[in-house]
C-alpha positions, 0 to 999 in steps of 0.5 A, spaced: 498 470 539 497 474 546 491 478 543 488 473 538 482 472 543 480 478 545 481 482 538 476 477 534 472 478 539 472 485 540 472 485 532 466 481 531 463 486 536 465 492 531 463 488 525 457 487 527 454 494 529 457 496 523 454 492 520 447 494 522 447 501 521 449 499 513 457 499 513 459 496 506 465 496 503 465 501 498 465 498 490 465 491 493 462 488 485 468 492 483 473 487 487 469 481 487 471 483 479 479 484 478 482 482 485 483 476 484 486 477 477 489 482 479 493 478 485 494 472 482 501 467 483 497 463 477 503 463 472 499 459 468 494 464 467 495 469 461 492 475 464 494 482 462 491 483 469 496 480 473 499 485 476 503 481 481 507 476 477 511 481 473 514 483 479 517 475 480 524 477 478 531 480 480 529 488 481 537 491 482 537 499 480 540 500 474 539 493 472 535 490 466 530 487 470 529 494 473 527 497 467 523 492 465 519 493 471 519 500 471 517 500 464 511 495 466 509 500 472 508 506 467 505 502 462 499 500 466 499 508 468 500 510 461 495 507 458 491 502 462 489 508 467 489 513 462 487 520 463 486 518 470 493 519 473 500 524 471 506 520 470 513 522 474 519 519 473 525 521 477 532 519 475 538 520 479 545 518 480 549 516 486 554 513 489 556 510 481 549 507 481 542 510 477 535 510 479 529 511 478 523 513 482 515 513 480 511 519 483 504 517 480 499 523 481 491 522 481 488 527 477 482 530 481 485 537 483 486 537 490 491 541 494 494 536 499 496 529 499 495 522 502 502 518 499 502 511 497 509 508 496 513 502 497 520 500 494 521 496 487 527 495 487 530 488 490 537 487 494 543 486 489 545 480 495 544 474 495 544 473 488 537 472 485 534 474 491 526 476 488 524 480 493 517 477 494 515 482 500 520 486 500 517 489 496 513 485 490 506 484 493 505 491 495 508 494 489 502 490 485 497 492 491 498 499 490 498 499 481 491 494 483 488 501 488 491 506 482 486 502 478 480 502 483 480 509 484 481 510 476 476 506 476 472 510 482 474 516 479 470 514 472 463 512 476 462 517 478 463 522 473 459 517 468 453 518 474 449 523 474 449 527 480 443 526 483 445 520 484 451 521 488 447 527 492 447 523 498 454 522 500 457 526 495 463 524 490 468 521 492 475 522 488 473 527 483 469 532 489 475 530 495 480 536 496 484 531 498 489 527 493 493 521 493 500 521 490 503 513 489 510 513 489 515 507 488 521 508 491 528 505 488 534 504 492 531 502 499 536 496 500 543 497 501 548 494 496 554 494 502 552 496 508 547 500 510 547 506 513 545 513 511 549 514 505 548 506 503 539 505 503 534 509 502 537 512 495 530 514 492 527 516 499 531 521 500 532 524 494 524 525 493 524 528 500 529 533 498 525 535 492 518 536 495 523 540 501 525 545 494 519 545 491 514 546 497 510 540 495 512 537 502 507 541 506 502 539 502 503 531 504 497 529 510 500 521 510 505 518 508 502 510 509 509 506 507 508 499 505 514 493 505 514 486 508 508 484 506 504 478 504 507 473 508 502 468 510 507 466 517 502 466 523 506 472 525 508 477 525 502 482 527 503 490 524 503 495 530 502 502 530 508 505 531 507 512 531 503 516 536 500 522 530 498 516 525 495 512 531 487 515 529 489 513 522 491 506 525 485 505 528 481 506 522 485 501 519 484 496 524 477 498 524 477 497 515 481 490 517 474 488 523 469 488 517 473 485 512 474 479 517 466 478 518 464 479 512 469 474 509 466 469 513 458 470 511 458 468 504 451 470 504 453 478 505 459 478 501 461 475 494 469 476 497 467 471 502 471 466 498 477 470 497 479 467 504 476 462 509 480 465 516 484 470 514 490 472 519 488 479 524 494 482 523 493 489 527 493 491 534 490 497 536 492 495 543 499 495 542 502 501 545 509 499 545 512 504 540 508 509 540 511 514 546 517 513 543 518 518 539 522 516 533 522 511 528 522 504 530 524 501 524 529 505 518 525 505 512 523 509 506 519 513 511 525 517 514 527 523 510 519 524 511 519 524 517 524 527 520 521 533 514 514 534 518 510 529 515 506 523 518 508 516 517 503 510 518 507 504 516 505 498 515 511 494 516 511 487 520 515 486 527 519 482 527 521 481 520 517 475 517 522 469 517 525 469 509 527 477 509 534 479 505 535 471 504 532 467 497 527 464 500 524 471 499 521 469 493 513 467 490 513 460 493 513 463 500 508 468 498 501 469 499 497 471 495 490 471 500 494 476 505 497 480 499 490 481 497 488 483 504 492 489 504 490 491 498 483 490 500 485 494 507 489 499 502 484 501 497 477 501 503 483 506 507 484 511 501 477 511 499 474 512 506 480 517 507 477 521 501 470 521 504 471 524 509 475 530 507 470 530 501 465 531 506 468 537 511 
């Protein structure tokens, strides 16, 4: 890749500097104890903690597969994370198909939100496509992020205030909250177009505009086509008004890559011997365009004035929209990498707001 050597060198210097002043991954021991089990391709395991394998099936809107996966997601939030997240279902019908969006809201009395999102449906053609990167891995990452944030909230409430005085509570003390959205109906049934695509995103955007929720959304982080083990492509920065958040995500990635290389420093070092760099803040190709480069679930929110951080590789992985987009072509280490990035990104965003 064109920037691999320079980016690695820059990232190493930045990571060394942050390590020198005491940077550390938030709740690293939690990730070390839970991440490998939650984001795993080991189908020999009967662990109820696996958040990825239940997505290994077709999830066409209105189908039995869609219903079962939707119930799995809801059960995770209602039972495993009981009391920490409010669960909202949004069923609707359009073009003769039944859809259901899922909207989860972290219970921390926030008035503004970072929205994390992915779509859980799969394309009706080719038959049998299970959408491992499109977008099972992203959905599992969001479920883990919800579990992680619930753990942080419980820890903060159980910890003496004196212990938190130096940094303050991050989740329970921030005026910034988190919503996690699982969109239904991102894929087209016949031919992609404004009337046959992003059904769930269009419906939720209309609802949030009508009920006044939209102005409270400070950022939409949309994840799509993540988890491929292919050497390319990278995930560029698409929007100038969210490039600062992209740079934060890049700094987190640099730190994670450096810490994983040092087994003495990080219990996550064994997670990947050498994770590929996926972010490049020096790639400015799309920032000056002032429009969406990829049409996706973020489009109606972007049109409503919401800032968008679009985590999608370009060009798309070679398995995109083929039957090869299966779990055999999914890279568990890559999926875990993005899971950690999202978790730390949210914590740092909430912490920054709590310290204002």
